[in-house]
Structure formats: C-alpha cells, structure tokens
Short mmCIF file of the C-alpha atoms (twelve columns), coordinates in Angstrom:
data_MODEL
# 
_entry.id   MODEL 
# 
loop_
_atom_site.group_PDB 
_atom_site.id 
_atom_site.type_symbol 
_atom_site.label_atom_id 
_atom_site.label_alt_id 
_atom_site.label_comp_id 
_atom_site.label_asym_id 
_atom_site.label_seq_id 
_atom_site.Cartn_x 
_atom_site.Cartn_y 
_atom_site.Cartn_z 
_atom_site.pdbx_PDB_model_num 
ATOM 1  C CA . MET A 1  -7.894  -38.937 -24.664 1 
ATOM 2  C CA . ARG A 2  -5.488  -36.341 -24.103 1 
ATOM 3  C CA . THR A 3  -5.187  -35.946 -19.711 1 
ATOM 4  C CA . GLN A 4  -6.684  -32.485 -19.141 1 
ATOM 5  C CA . GLU A 5  -9.594  -34.372 -21.074 1 
ATOM 6  C CA . ARG A 6  -9.836  -36.935 -18.291 1 
ATOM 7  C CA . VAL A 7  -10.308 -34.758 -15.435 1 
ATOM 8  C CA . ALA A 8  -13.437 -34.033 -13.348 1 
ATOM 9  C CA . GLY A 9  -14.441 -30.926 -11.631 1 
ATOM 10 C CA . ILE A 10 -16.525 -31.306 -8.171  1 
ATOM 11 C CA . ASP A 11 -18.152 -28.027 -6.525  1 
ATOM 12 C CA . VAL A 12 -18.676 -29.169 -2.680  1 
ATOM 13 C CA . PRO A 13 -20.749 -26.842 -0.882  1 
ATOM 14 C CA . GLN A 14 -22.646 -27.483 2.073   1 
ATOM 15 C CA . LYS A 15 -25.225 -29.589 0.841   1 
ATOM 16 C CA . LYS A 16 -25.234 -31.202 -3.070  1 
ATOM 17 C CA . PRO A 17 -22.069 -31.473 -4.698  1 
ATOM 18 C CA . ALA A 18 -21.706 -30.788 -8.207  1 
ATOM 19 C CA . VAL A 19 -19.848 -33.171 -10.792 1 
ATOM 20 C CA . CYS A 20 -18.519 -32.457 -14.366 1 
ATOM 21 C CA . ALA A 21 -16.450 -34.303 -16.336 1 
ATOM 22 C CA . PRO A 22 -14.375 -34.804 -18.287 1 
ATOM 23 C CA . CYS A 23 -13.121 -30.738 -17.831 1 
ATOM 24 C CA . SER A 24 -10.696 -28.351 -18.789 1 
ATOM 25 C CA . PRO A 25 -7.690  -28.662 -15.489 1 
ATOM 26 C CA . LEU A 26 -8.837  -24.652 -15.097 1 
ATOM 27 C CA . TRP A 27 -12.310 -25.811 -14.878 1 
ATOM 28 C CA . SER A 28 -15.537 -23.100 -14.038 1 
ATOM 29 C CA . PHE A 29 -18.757 -24.448 -14.005 1 
ATOM 30 C CA . THR A 30 -20.152 -21.669 -15.806 1 
ATOM 31 C CA . LYS A 31 -17.908 -22.617 -18.766 1 
ATOM 32 C CA . CYS A 32 -16.927 -26.129 -18.056 1 
ATOM 33 C CA . CYS A 33 -18.828 -28.753 -20.181 1 
ATOM 34 C CA . SER A 34 -22.212 -29.853 -21.878 1 
ATOM 35 C CA . LYS A 35 -25.017 -30.124 -19.618 1 
ATOM 36 C CA . THR A 36 -24.248 -34.498 -20.398 1 
ATOM 37 C CA . SER A 37 -21.459 -34.425 -17.981 1 
ATOM 38 C CA . GLU A 38 -22.874 -32.640 -15.166 1 
ATOM 39 C CA . LYS A 39 -23.937 -34.657 -12.098 1 
ATOM 40 C CA . THR A 40 -25.120 -33.089 -8.923  1 
ATOM 41 C CA . VAL A 41 -24.658 -36.234 -6.191  1 
ATOM 42 C CA . GLY A 42 -25.478 -37.090 -2.680  1 
ATOM 43 C CA . THR A 43 -23.025 -37.849 -0.122  1 
ATOM 44 C CA . THR A 44 -24.427 -41.345 1.503   1 
ATOM 45 C CA . THR A 45 -22.134 -43.880 0.859   1 
ATOM 46 C CA . ALA A 46 -23.664 -45.633 -1.846  1 
ATOM 47 C CA . GLU A 47 -24.217 -42.271 -3.696  1 
ATOM 48 C CA . LEU A 48 -19.936 -41.752 -3.678  1 
ATOM 49 C CA . LYS A 49 -19.970 -45.207 -4.678  1 
ATOM 50 C CA . GLU A 50 -21.869 -44.394 -7.603  1 
ATOM 51 C CA . LEU A 51 -19.934 -41.403 -8.201  1 
ATOM 52 C CA . ALA A 52 -16.802 -42.932 -8.181  1 
ATOM 53 C CA . HIS A 53 -17.943 -45.360 -10.908 1 
ATOM 54 C CA . TRP A 54 -19.485 -42.737 -12.503 1 
ATOM 55 C CA . LEU A 55 -16.169 -41.064 -12.710 1 
ATOM 56 C CA . LEU A 56 -14.367 -44.267 -13.970 1 
ATOM 57 C CA . ALA A 57 -17.187 -44.661 -16.627 1 
ATOM 58 C CA . GLN A 58 -16.285 -41.264 -17.571 1 
ATOM 59 C CA . GLU A 59 -12.445 -42.376 -18.371 1 
ATOM 60 C CA . VAL A 60 -11.462 -39.626 -15.311 1 
ATOM 61 C CA . ILE A 61 -8.092  -40.060 -14.139 1 
ATOM 62 C CA . GLN A 62 -7.989  -36.806 -11.667 1 
ATOM 63 C CA . VAL A 63 -10.511 -35.297 -9.844  1 
ATOM 64 C CA . TYR A 64 -10.160 -31.460 -8.940  1 
ATOM 65 C CA . MET A 65 -12.523 -29.627 -5.938  1 
ATOM 66 C CA . ASP A 66 -13.976 -26.476 -4.541  1 
ATOM 67 C CA . SER A 67 -14.838 -26.596 -1.139  1 
ATOM 68 C CA . THR A 68 -16.765 -24.447 1.304   1 
ATOM 69 C CA . SER A 69 -14.945 -25.142 4.823   1 
ATOM 70 C CA . GLN A 70 -14.285 -28.869 5.476   1 
ATOM 71 C CA . TYR A 71 -17.346 -30.290 3.115   1 
ATOM 72 C CA . TRP A 72 -14.490 -31.939 0.841   1 
ATOM 73 C CA . CYS A 73 -12.958 -34.414 3.200   1 
ATOM 74 C CA . PRO A 74 -15.531 -37.567 2.965   1 
ATOM 75 C CA . ILE A 75 -15.551 -37.261 -0.227  1 
ATOM 76 C CA . TRP A 76 -11.798 -36.986 -1.210  1 
ATOM 77 C CA . ASN A 77 -11.223 -39.749 1.610   1 
ATOM 78 C CA . PHE A 78 -14.135 -42.027 -0.773  1 
ATOM 79 C CA . LEU A 79 -12.487 -40.876 -3.717  1 
ATOM 80 C CA . GLU A 80 -9.163  -41.885 -2.802  1 
ATOM 81 C CA . CYS A 81 -10.285 -45.730 -2.488  1 
ATOM 82 C CA . PHE A 82 -10.949 -45.386 -6.390  1 
ATOM 83 C CA . ASP A 83 -7.290  -44.123 -6.898  1 
ATOM 84 C CA . PHE A 84 -8.962  -40.393 -7.882  1 
# 
C-alpha cells in the first residue's frame, strides 16, 4: 500500500467527528473515499479507543484533521498515544 493510501482525514466539528480512511493527503469529505471507509465517532475515551483500533485496522499511519476551534485537542492527545 502506498503511503498516501495510509492516511485518514478527520473533520472535527463541535459535536460528532467524521473520519475517512484511507484517503488522499489532499482530502475533502466531498471527494474522500468510499462510504464503507467513512465513520462518525464520539469523543468519549471508549469511542476514541475504538477509533484508534479502527484506524490501525485500516493500516493508517497518518491522520489529518480539519477542525473548528479547539475541538481537535482531545482527539489529537488521544491519537498521539497510538503514534498517529
């Protein structure tokens, strides 16, 4: 798998983040990837742990985030523990 195919994109609004993987490094959710690789996630510890395991199962090595305000911080802090 090429490196750019091992990238995930996360759109982080105030409520439920949306994840798409694998994705092009120049991702956008309107052109991202197939519906089977898109996921809406919660922000509890258990839900973020599930997200991390899902990203690992998708063989993702990098995660790009688009965020409103500081809503990305807890997600970034959690995913950093999994070396994304």
